[in-house]
N, C-alpha and C positions, 0 to 999 in steps of 0.2 A: 570171204575170200578162201578159195580152195587152190591149190597147186596140183596140176597134172603134169607128170613128166612121161612122155610117150617116146618109144624108141622103135624103130623099124628094123626086124630082124632079132634073131634070137642070139644071146651071147655065146660065145664059145668058150670062155673062161667064167666059170661060176665063181671064182674068187673075187674077180672084180666086180661083178655083179653083186655080191653079197656086201662089198664095200659101198657102193651106191645105195644098197636097200638099208645099211646101217645110217647113213647121213640122211635118207628120207624119214626114217624113224625119228631121228633126233629133230630134224626140222618140222615133224608133225607136232612137237611140243608147242610149236608157235602158231602153226596153222594146219588144217588138215591137207595131207599129201597123198597121191596115188602115184605110184611108177608101174608101167607094165609095157610090154611089147605089143605092138598092134600091126596089123596088116593093112595098108592104107586102101587096099581095093575093098575090104570089107569094113572098114572103119573111117568114116568121115568126119575128121576133127572139125571143120567148118560147120557142119550140120549139128555135131554133138555139142559144139561150146561156141554158139554163135556170138554170145556177147564178151567171151573171155578175151584177154590179150594174148595174142599168139606170139610166142618169140622161138624162132627157129634156128638151130645151130648151123652154120655155115662157114666154111674155111673163108669167104669173102665177106662175111658180117662185119658188124662194128666190134672193135675190140675195147673192153673197158676194164677199169679196176675194180677191186671188190666193193669199194665204197660206193661206186656209180651204180654197181649192180644192186647194192642194198637199198639205193634210192628207187629203182624200179620197184623193188618188195614193198618199200614204204608207201609209194603212191598206190600201188594196187590195194594195200590195207586200208588206207584212206578212204579209198573209193568203193570199197567192197567189191573189186572186180576180181574175177578168177584169172589165173595165169596158167598158160598151156604152153610147155616147152616140147619141143620134137627134135629128135636127133634122126638123121635119115639113115638108110640102109648104107650098105657098101658102095653104091653108087652116088650117095649123097642125096640131095633133095631135087624134085623135079621143078622145072621153070615155073609151073602154075604154083606149087608149094611156096617157092620163094617170092612170087609176085603177090601172093595174099598173105603174107607174114606182116604183122604189124612191126616187128623188128627181127633182122637178122643179126645173130650174136656169134662172134667168132671166140674160141677159146685160146686164140693165138694163131701165128702164122704156121707154126708147125703142125703136121699131120699127126693125129692120134687114132689108135685104135678105137673103135666104137665103144668097146667095153669101159676103156680108160676115161673116155668122154662122158659116158654115163657116171661114173664115180665123180669126175672133176665138177660136173654140172652139179650133181646131188651135193657135194661139198660146198661149193659156192651157194647153193641156196641156204643151206644150214649157216654157213658162215655171215651171209647178209642178214638174216634173222639175229645171229649173234652180235654183230655191229650195231643194229638198231636197238638192242636190248643191253649194251655194254656187258654183254656176257664174257667171262673170262677166257673163253675159247680163242678170241681173236688177238690175245697177247702174245 
């Protein structure tokens, strides 16, 4: 299992991106993780990760608590399936991306800057692994 976090567009705040990178590094202790910005015109997630579960962040997606999110990680670990996460650009996801996602996930009903969404998603991935391993971080 490997985790890919893809983001459309460049961050304006290097500090927020550093927070996301820190949590990706922590999560990498549990499973290989990669985080990078992509240009969807040049990078086809669906061709590159045909067999991975694709979880795209969208305001209209499913809301869940950290325990339910950890179960997604656990299932992927048990099945040996890669997970691909995508945060859209400033205009969000396209209709095609939404339609082809395996799961649309929401970080809540509030609108967040993309830089913070990156950090929040990376933290939840780390938290999910910590929950699964009874790591003291979750206390």
